[in-house]
C-alpha positions as CSV (number, residue, x, y, z in Angstrom):
1,M,0.1,0.3,-0.1
2,K,1.2,3.3,-0.8
3,W,0.9,6.3,1.9
4,N,1.7,9.3,-0.4
5,K,-0.3,12.3,1.0
6,A,-3.3,12.0,-1.3
7,A,-3.7,8.0,-0.2
8,L,-3.5,9.4,3.5
9,G,-6.0,12.1,2.9
10,V,-8.4,9.8,1.6
11,L,-7.7,7.0,3.6
12,A,-10.3,4.8,6.2
13,V,-8.6,1.7,7.6
14,G,-11.7,-0.9,8.7
15,A,-9.6,-3.2,11.0
16,A,-10.8,-7.1,11.3
17,A,-10.8,-4.6,14.0
18,T,-6.8,6.2,24.5
19,L,-8.2,9.3,27.9
20,A,-11.4,10.4,29.1
21,L,-15.1,11.5,29.8
22,A,-17.0,14.3,31.5
23,G,-17.7,11.6,34.7
24,C,-21.1,12.6,35.2
25,S,-25.0,10.3,35.6
26,S,-27.1,10.4,32.6
27,S,-30.0,8.7,31.4
28,G,-31.5,6.9,28.0
29,G,-34.8,5.5,27.4
30,G,-38.4,5.7,28.9
31,D,-40.2,3.4,30.0
32,T,-40.6,0.6,26.9
33,S,-38.5,-2.8,27.8
34,A,-35.6,-4.1,26.8
35,G,-36.8,-7.7,27.7
36,S,-38.1,-10.5,25.9
37,G,-42.0,-10.1,26.1
38,G,-41.9,-6.3,26.9
39,S,-41.6,-7.3,30.6
40,K,-38.3,-5.6,31.8
41,A,-36.1,-2.1,31.2
42,Y,-32.8,-3.1,31.5
43,K,-30.6,-1.0,33.7
44,L,-27.1,-0.3,32.5
45,A,-23.9,0.9,33.9
46,F,-21.2,2.5,31.7
47,V,-17.4,3.1,33.6
48,Q,-15.4,4.7,31.3
49,G,-11.0,4.9,31.6
50,V,-11.2,8.5,32.5
51,A,-13.5,11.8,32.7
52,G,-12.6,14.4,30.2
53,D,-11.8,12.8,27.2
54,Q,-13.4,12.9,24.3
55,F,-12.8,9.0,23.3
56,Y,-15.1,8.7,26.2
57,I,-17.5,11.0,25.8
58,T,-18.3,9.9,22.0
59,M,-18.7,6.1,23.7
60,Q,-21.0,7.5,26.0
61,C,-23.1,8.9,23.2
62,G,-23.4,5.8,21.4
63,I,-24.2,4.0,24.4
64,Q,-27.4,6.3,25.3
65,D,-28.5,6.0,22.0
66,A,-28.9,2.2,21.6
67,A,-29.5,1.7,25.6
68,K,-32.5,4.9,24.5
69,A,-33.4,2.8,21.5
70,A,-33.7,-0.5,23.4
71,G,-36.1,0.7,26.3
72,A,-33.1,0.4,28.6
73,T,-31.8,2.7,30.8
74,V,-27.6,3.9,31.4
75,T,-25.6,5.7,34.3
76,T,-21.7,7.2,33.6
77,Q,-19.7,7.4,35.8
78,G,-15.4,7.5,36.0
79,P,-12.6,9.1,37.7
80,Q,-10.3,12.0,36.8
81,K,-7.4,10.3,35.9
82,F,-6.9,7.2,34.2
83,D,-5.9,5.6,37.8
84,P,-7.0,1.7,38.8
85,T,-6.9,3.2,42.1
86,L,-9.5,5.8,40.8
87,Q,-11.5,3.4,39.0
88,K,-11.9,0.1,41.3
89,P,-13.9,2.5,44.2
90,I,-16.1,3.5,41.4
91,V,-16.5,-0.1,40.1
92,D,-17.1,-1.5,44.0
93,S,-20.0,1.1,44.0
94,V,-21.7,0.1,40.8
95,V,-21.2,-3.6,41.7
96,A,-23.2,-2.5,45.1
97,S,-25.4,-1.2,43.0
98,H,-26.4,-4.3,41.1
99,P,-27.6,-2.9,37.3
100,D,-28.6,-5.6,35.1
101,A,-25.0,-5.4,32.8
102,L,-21.7,-3.5,33.5
103,L,-19.9,-2.2,30.1
104,V,-16.0,-1.2,31.6
105,A,-13.2,0.0,30.3
106,P,-9.9,-1.8,32.6
107,T,-7.4,1.2,33.2
108,D,-5.2,-1.5,34.2
109,A,-5.3,-5.3,33.0
110,T,-4.6,-6.4,36.8
111,A,-5.4,-4.1,39.0
112,M,-8.9,-4.1,37.6
113,Q,-9.3,-8.1,37.7
114,A,-10.8,-8.5,40.6
115,P,-13.0,-5.6,41.1
116,I,-14.7,-6.3,37.9
117,A,-14.7,-10.2,38.5
118,A,-16.7,-9.0,41.5
119,A,-19.2,-7.8,39.3
120,K,-19.5,-11.2,37.5
121,A,-20.0,-13.2,40.5
122,A,-22.3,-10.6,41.4
123,G,-24.3,-11.9,38.3
124,I,-23.4,-8.6,36.6
125,K,-23.4,-8.9,32.6
126,V,-20.3,-7.7,31.7
127,I,-18.8,-5.9,28.6
128,L,-15.5,-4.8,28.1
129,V,-14.9,-1.9,26.3
130,D,-11.9,-0.1,25.1
131,T,-9.8,-1.9,27.5
132,T,-9.3,-5.6,28.4
133,L,-8.1,-7.7,31.6
134,S,-5.4,-10.2,31.7
135,D,-8.3,-12.7,31.7
136,P,-11.2,-11.5,30.3
137,S,-13.2,-14.7,30.3
138,V,-14.6,-12.4,33.0
139,A,-16.9,-10.8,30.3
140,E,-19.5,-11.6,27.9
141,S,-18.0,-9.7,25.6
142,Q,-14.7,-7.4,24.9
143,I,-14.9,-4.7,21.9
144,S,-12.2,-2.4,20.7
145,S,-10.4,-1.0,18.0
146,D,-7.5,-2.8,16.2
147,N,-4.9,-0.7,18.0
148,K,-1.6,-2.8,16.7
149,A,-3.0,-1.8,13.0
150,G,-3.5,0.8,14.2
151,G,0.5,1.8,15.6
152,A,1.5,0.3,12.4
153,A,-0.3,3.2,10.5
154,A,0.8,5.4,12.4
155,F,4.7,4.6,11.6
156,K,2.9,4.2,8.0
157,A,2.4,7.7,8.4
158,I,5.8,8.8,9.2
159,Q,7.7,6.7,7.1
160,Q,6.0,7.8,3.6
161,A,7.1,11.9,5.3
162,H,10.0,10.6,5.3
163,P,11.6,7.5,3.6
164,D,15.6,8.1,3.8
165,G,15.0,6.8,7.2
166,G,15.6,8.3,11.1
167,K,14.8,8.4,14.2
168,V,11.4,7.6,15.6
169,L,9.8,7.9,19.0
170,V,6.6,6.4,21.1
171,V,5.1,8.3,23.7
172,S,2.4,6.5,25.6
173,V,0.5,6.6,28.7
174,D,1.5,3.8,31.2
175,P,2.5,0.6,30.6
176,G,-0.2,-2.0,31.6
177,I,-2.7,-0.5,29.7
178,T,-3.6,-3.0,27.3
179,T,-4.6,-0.7,24.3
180,T,-1.7,2.0,23.8
181,D,0.6,-1.4,24.8
182,Q,-1.0,-2.7,21.7
183,R,-0.1,0.7,20.2
184,E,3.5,1.3,20.9
185,Q,4.2,-3.1,20.0
186,G,2.1,-2.4,16.5
187,F,4.6,0.7,16.0
188,K,7.7,-0.8,17.3
189,A,6.8,-4.0,14.7
190,A,6.4,-2.1,11.7
191,A,9.4,0.2,12.0
192,A,11.4,-2.8,12.9
193,A,11.0,-4.6,9.6
194,D,12.0,-1.1,7.5
195,P,16.1,-0.9,8.3
196,K,16.3,3.1,7.9
197,F,14.4,3.5,10.9
198,Q,15.6,3.7,14.4
199,Y,13.1,3.2,17.2
200,L,14.1,5.1,20.2
201,G,11.6,3.3,22.7
202,V,8.7,4.0,24.3
203,Q,8.2,6.9,27.1
204,Y,5.5,7.3,29.2
205,S,3.7,10.6,30.0
206,H,0.7,9.2,32.6
207,N,-1.6,11.0,30.6
208,Q,-0.2,14.6,31.4
209,P,0.4,17.2,28.3
210,A,2.6,18.7,30.3
211,T,4.7,15.4,30.8
212,A,4.5,14.4,27.4
213,A,6.0,18.3,26.3
214,Q,8.9,17.1,29.1
215,I,9.8,13.9,27.3
216,V,9.4,15.1,24.1
217,T,11.8,18.5,24.9
218,A,14.0,16.6,26.5
219,A,14.0,13.7,23.5
220,L,14.9,16.2,21.2
221,A,17.7,17.2,22.8
222,K,19.1,14.5,23.0
223,D,17.8,13.3,19.7
224,P,18.0,16.1,17.2
225,D,17.8,14.2,14.7
226,I,14.2,12.7,15.4
227,V,11.9,12.9,12.3
228,G,8.9,11.0,13.5
229,I,7.0,10.8,16.8
230,F,3.9,8.4,17.5
231,A,1.6,9.7,20.3
232,A,-0.4,7.0,21.2
233,N,-3.3,9.0,23.1
234,L,-5.2,12.4,22.9
235,F,-3.4,13.8,25.8
236,A,0.1,12.6,24.5
237,A,-0.7,13.7,21.2
238,Q,-1.0,17.3,22.6
239,G,1.9,17.7,25.0
240,S,4.1,16.1,22.1
241,A,2.8,18.8,20.4
242,T,3.6,21.7,22.7
243,G,6.8,20.0,23.3
244,I,8.1,20.1,19.7
245,Q,7.3,23.5,19.3
246,Q,8.7,24.9,22.5
247,A,12.1,22.8,20.9
248,G,11.3,25.4,17.7
249,K,12.1,21.6,15.5
250,K,10.3,21.8,11.8
251,G,9.9,18.7,9.8
252,I,9.1,16.5,12.5
253,T,6.0,14.2,11.7
254,L,3.6,14.2,14.2
255,V,1.3,11.3,14.4
256,G,-1.7,11.3,17.0
257,F,-4.6,8.7,18.0
258,D,-7.8,10.1,18.7
259,A,-9.6,13.1,17.1
260,G,-11.2,15.1,19.7
261,P,-11.6,18.4,18.8
262,D,-8.2,19.8,20.4
263,Q,-6.4,17.6,18.3
264,M,-8.3,18.2,14.8
265,N,-7.6,21.8,15.5
266,Q,-3.7,20.6,16.1
267,L,-4.0,19.1,12.6
268,K,-5.9,22.4,11.0
269,E,-3.0,24.0,12.5
270,G,-0.1,21.6,11.5
271,Q,0.8,20.8,14.4
272,V,0.0,17.5,13.9
273,Q,-0.1,15.7,10.7
274,A,-2.2,12.7,10.8
275,L,-4.6,11.5,13.2
276,I,-5.7,7.5,13.8
277,A,-9.9,7.9,14.8
278,Q,-11.0,5.5,16.3
279,Q,-15.0,3.9,16.2
280,P,-15.8,4.9,19.9
281,G,-19.6,5.3,19.1
282,T,-19.8,1.9,17.2
283,I,-18.4,0.5,21.1
284,G,-20.0,1.8,22.9
285,K,-23.6,0.4,20.6
286,D,-21.8,-2.8,20.3
287,G,-21.2,-2.9,23.8
288,V,-25.2,-2.3,24.6
289,E,-26.3,-4.9,22.2
290,Q,-24.0,-7.8,23.1
291,A,-25.0,-6.5,26.7
292,L,-28.9,-7.0,25.9
293,N,-28.0,-10.4,23.6
294,A,-26.6,-11.5,27.1
295,L,-29.4,-10.7,29.2
296,Q,-31.3,-12.1,27.0
297,G,-30.2,-15.3,26.3
298,K,-29.3,-14.7,23.1
299,T,-26.3,-15.3,21.1
300,V,-23.4,-12.6,22.4
301,T,-19.8,-12.3,20.2
302,P,-17.3,-12.8,22.4
303,K,-15.0,-10.7,20.5
304,I,-15.4,-7.7,18.2
305,T,-12.8,-5.4,16.5
306,T,-13.7,-2.3,15.4
307,G,-12.1,-0.4,12.8
308,F,-10.0,3.5,12.3
309,T,-10.0,6.2,9.8
310,I,-6.9,8.0,9.1
311,I,-7.7,12.3,9.0
312,T,-5.6,13.9,7.7
313,K,-5.6,18.0,6.8
314,D,-6.5,16.4,3.6
315,N,-9.6,14.9,4.5
316,M,-10.3,16.5,7.6
317,D,-13.3,18.8,6.2
318,S,-14.8,16.1,4.0
319,A,-17.7,14.4,5.3
320,E,-15.1,11.0,5.9
321,G,-13.4,13.3,8.7
322,K,-16.3,15.3,10.1
323,D,-18.0,11.7,10.8
324,A,-14.6,10.3,12.0
325,A,-14.0,12.8,14.6
326,Y,-15.4,12.7,18.3
327,K,-17.9,14.6,20.0
328,S,-17.2,16.9,23.6
329,S,-20.8,16.5,24.3
330,C,-23.7,14.2,23.7
331,N,-26.3,17.5,23.3
């Protein structure tokens, strides 16, 4: 596949196939039934990875729309940081309230195993959305993007911009987050296949844009010949763009993951050269569908992988680009 500028502008990557949303409570639907025979309106709970990220806002919108259409109700909560010590009490509280189903984005594959297993033990149907667990068997279904393919696509964008090769860096969140770990793995594997590129490894910003900026300025001071940076989530992209700006560097290709309003603005202004947009609304709708299937004794799809779209300055104002951009609210 050729990754020239025009190709990037129109590429919508379907795959057989990070953070974080306004921590709020919301309801979808009225009194119509989500159960068989019109006898029950199911209660769903959504625990996102973090409050304030448009990725999870867009997912919440998809969940609310699907729940409303099915006559179910849904409440949404999330921690202020992508942190299992903050997410665990929320999950514990949700389990105590005993909804019919829990849609949850685990903030750590290991640390959130026991709290989410407790939901299953309590008879709550568990659906993993976006991130997963070390042992996902506690869930009826897990739904996420093809994050390894997304990471590989990020490298391809840099490779196309710099055919002579060079040094490349990944700025991620924290180790142990399945989605961002997979993005880094996909990027690393793709970089390893081209000997013209030197992979400098991954550094972690702990979901703090200021930390990502510091990482990038320090990396550019050490390796001023870096040609490309892959920022594995929204906050990493924000901070990496700032770091490049502060270092006064030109010609570096920055590829971000996710497509919130701030990132779309960065793309418009040329601070980011490409964005890999997931389909969080689709993840949310699929999550509700699988939860209701499990509750109604219907066939459940154990694993669903959604696609993504490459957005560049060339296609950001097209119908495709606008549809792929994330929402700031569900209103």
